[in-house]
mmCIF file of the C-alpha atoms, coordinates in Angstrom:
data_MODEL
# 
_entry.id   MODEL 
# 
loop_
_atom_site.group_PDB 
_atom_site.id 
_atom_site.type_symbol 
_atom_site.label_atom_id 
_atom_site.label_alt_id 
_atom_site.label_comp_id 
_atom_site.label_asym_id 
_atom_site.label_entity_id 
_atom_site.label_seq_id 
_atom_site.pdbx_PDB_ins_code 
_atom_site.Cartn_x 
_atom_site.Cartn_y 
_atom_site.Cartn_z 
_atom_site.occupancy 
_atom_site.B_iso_or_equiv 
_atom_site.pdbx_formal_charge 
_atom_site.auth_seq_id 
_atom_site.auth_comp_id 
_atom_site.auth_asym_id 
_atom_site.auth_atom_id 
_atom_site.pdbx_PDB_model_num 
ATOM 1   C CA . MET A 1 1   ? -51.405 23.467 100.371 1.00 0.00 ? 1   MET A CA 1 
ATOM 2   C CA . PHE A 1 2   ? -49.921 20.025 101.040 1.00 0.00 ? 2   PHE A CA 1 
ATOM 3   C CA . ILE A 1 3   ? -48.220 17.843 98.418  1.00 0.00 ? 3   ILE A CA 1 
ATOM 4   C CA . ALA A 1 4   ? -47.841 14.071 98.679  1.00 0.00 ? 4   ALA A CA 1 
ATOM 5   C CA . MET A 1 5   ? -45.682 12.198 96.184  1.00 0.00 ? 5   MET A CA 1 
ATOM 6   C CA . ASN A 1 6   ? -44.535 8.647  95.621  1.00 0.00 ? 6   ASN A CA 1 
ATOM 7   C CA . GLN A 1 7   ? -41.452 8.056  93.486  1.00 0.00 ? 7   GLN A CA 1 
ATOM 8   C CA . PHE A 1 8   ? -41.424 4.787  91.553  1.00 0.00 ? 8   PHE A CA 1 
ATOM 9   C CA . GLN A 1 9   ? -38.587 3.030  89.759  1.00 0.00 ? 9   GLN A CA 1 
ATOM 10  C CA . VAL A 1 10  ? -40.065 0.980  86.934  1.00 0.00 ? 10  VAL A CA 1 
ATOM 11  C CA . ASN A 1 11  ? -38.109 -1.924 85.489  1.00 0.00 ? 11  ASN A CA 1 
ATOM 12  C CA . GLU A 1 12  ? -36.736 -1.575 81.964  1.00 0.00 ? 12  GLU A CA 1 
ATOM 13  C CA . GLY A 1 13  ? -39.315 -2.226 79.273  1.00 0.00 ? 13  GLY A CA 1 
ATOM 14  C CA . ARG A 1 14  ? -42.278 -2.030 81.691  1.00 0.00 ? 14  ARG A CA 1 
ATOM 15  C CA . GLY A 1 15  ? -43.062 1.710  81.474  1.00 0.00 ? 15  GLY A CA 1 
ATOM 16  C CA . ALA A 1 16  ? -46.030 1.309  79.122  1.00 0.00 ? 16  ALA A CA 1 
ATOM 17  C CA . GLU A 1 17  ? -47.560 -1.312 81.437  1.00 0.00 ? 17  GLU A CA 1 
ATOM 18  C CA . PHE A 1 18  ? -47.029 0.954  84.463  1.00 0.00 ? 18  PHE A CA 1 
ATOM 19  C CA . GLU A 1 19  ? -48.660 3.924  82.710  1.00 0.00 ? 19  GLU A CA 1 
ATOM 20  C CA . GLU A 1 20  ? -51.596 1.799  81.526  1.00 0.00 ? 20  GLU A CA 1 
ATOM 21  C CA . ALA A 1 21  ? -52.228 0.558  85.076  1.00 0.00 ? 21  ALA A CA 1 
ATOM 22  C CA . TRP A 1 22  ? -52.590 4.202  86.165  1.00 0.00 ? 22  TRP A CA 1 
ATOM 23  C CA . ARG A 1 23  ? -54.723 5.175  83.151  1.00 0.00 ? 23  ARG A CA 1 
ATOM 24  C CA . THR A 1 24  ? -57.200 2.356  83.714  1.00 0.00 ? 24  THR A CA 1 
ATOM 25  C CA . ARG A 1 25  ? -57.302 2.397  87.509  1.00 0.00 ? 25  ARG A CA 1 
ATOM 26  C CA . GLU A 1 26  ? -60.554 3.002  89.307  1.00 0.00 ? 26  GLU A CA 1 
ATOM 27  C CA . ARG A 1 27  ? -60.663 6.669  90.302  1.00 0.00 ? 27  ARG A CA 1 
ATOM 28  C CA . ARG A 1 28  ? -61.157 7.168  94.034  1.00 0.00 ? 28  ARG A CA 1 
ATOM 29  C CA . LEU A 1 29  ? -59.971 10.723 94.698  1.00 0.00 ? 29  LEU A CA 1 
ATOM 30  C CA . GLN A 1 30  ? -62.770 12.766 93.139  1.00 0.00 ? 30  GLN A CA 1 
ATOM 31  C CA . GLY A 1 31  ? -65.030 14.126 95.850  1.00 0.00 ? 31  GLY A CA 1 
ATOM 32  C CA . VAL A 1 32  ? -62.571 13.411 98.668  1.00 0.00 ? 32  VAL A CA 1 
ATOM 33  C CA . PRO A 1 33  ? -62.576 16.453 101.002 1.00 0.00 ? 33  PRO A CA 1 
ATOM 34  C CA . GLY A 1 34  ? -59.494 18.603 100.500 1.00 0.00 ? 34  GLY A CA 1 
ATOM 35  C CA . PHE A 1 35  ? -58.301 16.873 97.300  1.00 0.00 ? 35  PHE A CA 1 
ATOM 36  C CA . ARG A 1 36  ? -57.066 19.407 94.732  1.00 0.00 ? 36  ARG A CA 1 
ATOM 37  C CA . GLY A 1 37  ? -55.398 17.424 91.975  1.00 0.00 ? 37  GLY A CA 1 
ATOM 38  C CA . PHE A 1 38  ? -53.358 14.488 90.723  1.00 0.00 ? 38  PHE A CA 1 
ATOM 39  C CA . ALA A 1 39  ? -50.616 14.037 88.133  1.00 0.00 ? 39  ALA A CA 1 
ATOM 40  C CA . LEU A 1 40  ? -48.501 11.058 87.138  1.00 0.00 ? 40  LEU A CA 1 
ATOM 41  C CA . LEU A 1 41  ? -45.078 12.404 86.203  1.00 0.00 ? 41  LEU A CA 1 
ATOM 42  C CA . LYS A 1 42  ? -42.472 10.687 84.023  1.00 0.00 ? 42  LYS A CA 1 
ATOM 43  C CA . GLY A 1 43  ? -38.887 11.735 84.649  1.00 0.00 ? 43  GLY A CA 1 
ATOM 44  C CA . ASP A 1 44  ? -36.035 12.153 82.206  1.00 0.00 ? 44  ASP A CA 1 
ATOM 45  C CA . ASP A 1 45  ? -34.228 9.122  83.659  1.00 0.00 ? 45  ASP A CA 1 
ATOM 46  C CA . ALA A 1 46  ? -35.401 5.730  82.424  1.00 0.00 ? 46  ALA A CA 1 
ATOM 47  C CA . GLY A 1 47  ? -38.054 4.196  84.665  1.00 0.00 ? 47  GLY A CA 1 
ATOM 48  C CA . ASP A 1 48  ? -38.429 7.263  86.915  1.00 0.00 ? 48  ASP A CA 1 
ATOM 49  C CA . TYR A 1 49  ? -42.065 8.111  87.747  1.00 0.00 ? 49  TYR A CA 1 
ATOM 50  C CA . VAL A 1 50  ? -43.766 10.170 90.461  1.00 0.00 ? 50  VAL A CA 1 
ATOM 51  C CA . SER A 1 51  ? -47.417 10.197 91.508  1.00 0.00 ? 51  SER A CA 1 
ATOM 52  C CA . HIS A 1 52  ? -48.192 13.726 92.677  1.00 0.00 ? 52  HIS A CA 1 
ATOM 53  C CA . THR A 1 53  ? -51.277 14.791 94.632  1.00 0.00 ? 53  THR A CA 1 
ATOM 54  C CA . THR A 1 54  ? -52.141 18.197 96.016  1.00 0.00 ? 54  THR A CA 1 
ATOM 55  C CA . TRP A 1 55  ? -54.357 18.726 99.045  1.00 0.00 ? 55  TRP A CA 1 
ATOM 56  C CA . ALA A 1 56  ? -55.856 21.664 100.894 1.00 0.00 ? 56  ALA A CA 1 
ATOM 57  C CA . SER A 1 57  ? -53.950 20.575 104.023 1.00 0.00 ? 57  SER A CA 1 
ATOM 58  C CA . ARG A 1 58  ? -51.944 17.767 105.593 1.00 0.00 ? 58  ARG A CA 1 
ATOM 59  C CA . GLU A 1 59  ? -55.014 16.943 107.689 1.00 0.00 ? 59  GLU A CA 1 
ATOM 60  C CA . HIS A 1 60  ? -57.083 16.336 104.553 1.00 0.00 ? 60  HIS A CA 1 
ATOM 61  C CA . PHE A 1 61  ? -54.388 14.041 103.166 1.00 0.00 ? 61  PHE A CA 1 
ATOM 62  C CA . LEU A 1 62  ? -54.099 12.113 106.442 1.00 0.00 ? 62  LEU A CA 1 
ATOM 63  C CA . ALA A 1 63  ? -57.873 11.640 106.567 1.00 0.00 ? 63  ALA A CA 1 
ATOM 64  C CA . TRP A 1 64  ? -57.699 10.181 103.032 1.00 0.00 ? 64  TRP A CA 1 
ATOM 65  C CA . THR A 1 65  ? -54.964 7.737  104.107 1.00 0.00 ? 65  THR A CA 1 
ATOM 66  C CA . GLN A 1 66  ? -57.245 6.418  106.874 1.00 0.00 ? 66  GLN A CA 1 
ATOM 67  C CA . SER A 1 67  ? -60.213 5.822  104.562 1.00 0.00 ? 67  SER A CA 1 
ATOM 68  C CA . ASP A 1 68  ? -61.549 2.633  102.993 1.00 0.00 ? 68  ASP A CA 1 
ATOM 69  C CA . ALA A 1 69  ? -61.240 4.314  99.587  1.00 0.00 ? 69  ALA A CA 1 
ATOM 70  C CA . PHE A 1 70  ? -57.488 4.740  100.171 1.00 0.00 ? 70  PHE A CA 1 
ATOM 71  C CA . ARG A 1 71  ? -57.079 1.062  101.093 1.00 0.00 ? 71  ARG A CA 1 
ATOM 72  C CA . GLN A 1 72  ? -59.033 0.009  98.008  1.00 0.00 ? 72  GLN A CA 1 
ATOM 73  C CA . ALA A 1 73  ? -57.034 2.369  95.773  1.00 0.00 ? 73  ALA A CA 1 
ATOM 74  C CA . HIS A 1 74  ? -53.753 0.865  96.957  1.00 0.00 ? 74  HIS A CA 1 
ATOM 75  C CA . ALA A 1 75  ? -54.727 -2.819 96.870  1.00 0.00 ? 75  ALA A CA 1 
ATOM 76  C CA . GLY A 1 76  ? -52.240 -4.615 94.577  1.00 0.00 ? 76  GLY A CA 1 
ATOM 77  C CA . ARG A 1 77  ? -53.064 -3.250 91.161  1.00 0.00 ? 77  ARG A CA 1 
ATOM 78  C CA . MET A 1 78  ? -49.527 -3.362 89.699  1.00 0.00 ? 78  MET A CA 1 
ATOM 79  C CA . GLY A 1 79  ? -48.364 -6.361 87.685  1.00 0.00 ? 79  GLY A CA 1 
ATOM 80  C CA . GLU A 1 80  ? -45.636 -8.648 88.977  1.00 0.00 ? 80  GLU A CA 1 
ATOM 81  C CA . GLY A 1 81  ? -42.128 -7.384 88.232  1.00 0.00 ? 81  GLY A CA 1 
ATOM 82  C CA . VAL A 1 82  ? -43.146 -3.928 87.007  1.00 0.00 ? 82  VAL A CA 1 
ATOM 83  C CA . LEU A 1 83  ? -41.534 -2.077 89.908  1.00 0.00 ? 83  LEU A CA 1 
ATOM 84  C CA . ALA A 1 84  ? -37.908 -2.287 91.005  1.00 0.00 ? 84  ALA A CA 1 
ATOM 85  C CA . GLY A 1 85  ? -38.739 -2.047 94.710  1.00 0.00 ? 85  GLY A CA 1 
ATOM 86  C CA . HIS A 1 86  ? -41.124 -0.077 96.877  1.00 0.00 ? 86  HIS A CA 1 
ATOM 87  C CA . PRO A 1 87  ? -42.072 3.525  96.040  1.00 0.00 ? 87  PRO A CA 1 
ATOM 88  C CA . ARG A 1 88  ? -40.441 6.317  98.018  1.00 0.00 ? 88  ARG A CA 1 
ATOM 89  C CA . ALA A 1 89  ? -42.955 8.629  99.700  1.00 0.00 ? 89  ALA A CA 1 
ATOM 90  C CA . ARG A 1 90  ? -42.220 12.370 99.956  1.00 0.00 ? 90  ARG A CA 1 
ATOM 91  C CA . PHE A 1 91  ? -44.367 15.042 101.632 1.00 0.00 ? 91  PHE A CA 1 
ATOM 92  C CA . TYR A 1 92  ? -44.241 18.837 101.427 1.00 0.00 ? 92  TYR A CA 1 
ATOM 93  C CA . GLU A 1 93  ? -46.061 21.769 103.018 1.00 0.00 ? 93  GLU A CA 1 
ATOM 94  C CA . ALA A 1 94  ? -46.350 24.829 100.796 1.00 0.00 ? 94  ALA A CA 1 
ATOM 95  C CA . VAL A 1 95  ? -44.756 27.840 102.453 1.00 0.00 ? 95  VAL A CA 1 
ATOM 96  C CA . LEU A 1 96  ? -45.529 30.109 99.509  1.00 0.00 ? 96  LEU A CA 1 
ATOM 97  C CA . GLU A 1 97  ? -48.141 29.782 96.762  1.00 0.00 ? 97  GLU A CA 1 
ATOM 98  C CA . GLU A 1 98  ? -48.426 31.965 93.673  1.00 0.00 ? 98  GLU A CA 1 
ATOM 99  C CA . PRO A 1 99  ? -51.502 31.198 91.582  1.00 0.00 ? 99  PRO A CA 1 
ATOM 100 C CA . ALA A 1 100 ? -51.650 32.210 87.921  1.00 0.00 ? 100 ALA A CA 1 
ATOM 101 C CA . ALA A 1 101 ? -53.410 35.541 87.373  1.00 0.00 ? 101 ALA A CA 1 
ATOM 102 C CA . THR A 1 102 ? -55.459 34.088 84.502  1.00 0.00 ? 102 THR A CA 1 
ATOM 103 C CA . ALA A 1 103 ? -55.515 30.809 82.695  1.00 0.00 ? 103 ALA A CA 1 
ATOM 104 C CA . ALA A 1 104 ? -53.798 31.485 79.385  1.00 0.00 ? 104 ALA A CA 1 
ATOM 105 C CA . PRO A 1 105 ? -54.286 28.994 76.546  1.00 0.00 ? 105 PRO A CA 1 
ATOM 106 C CA . ALA A 1 106 ? -51.345 26.610 76.064  1.00 0.00 ? 106 ALA A CA 1 
ATOM 107 C CA . SER A 1 107 ? -49.335 27.243 72.936  1.00 0.00 ? 107 SER A CA 1 
# 
């Protein structure tokens, strides 16, 4: 498994706008070979967000980054002044995976 993340710092008072941009974005990952999942994470610190994708392999992720769908997905969809700078990209290879034995209902 390969994990690709971008950490965003959102300016004060713009979190709702940032989240809405993600909620209403055009989805382009479904059906992409090797794509496993996406989550937008909100940190405990004000304005701290991470987009988190999981992939079958680094090669699958790299193929996605070279696609037209990737370019379209990343074409200026964020409002002016929402972000306090560029996102910070982070990449990880899984060296150990432990899947859940069964999917238990959330309580």
